[in-house]
C-alpha positions, 0 to 999 in steps of 0.5 A, spaced: 500 500 500 505 504 501 508 503 494 502 504 491 501 511 495 508 513 493 507 511 485 501 515 486 504 521 489 510 521 483 505 521 478 501 527 481 508 530 482 510 529 475 503 531 472 503 538 476 510 539 473 508 537 466 502 542 467 507 547 470 512 547 464 506 547 459 503 553 462 510 556 462 511 555 454 504 557 453 505 563 456 511 565 453 509 563 446 507 569 442 500 566 441 
């Protein structure tokens, strides 16, 4: 169960990081 929680936290953290990067790219784009 602890491993599953760790995996879920990793996925959530990764998703948040990807969203932050995509948002930064979108905001810095001329479009």
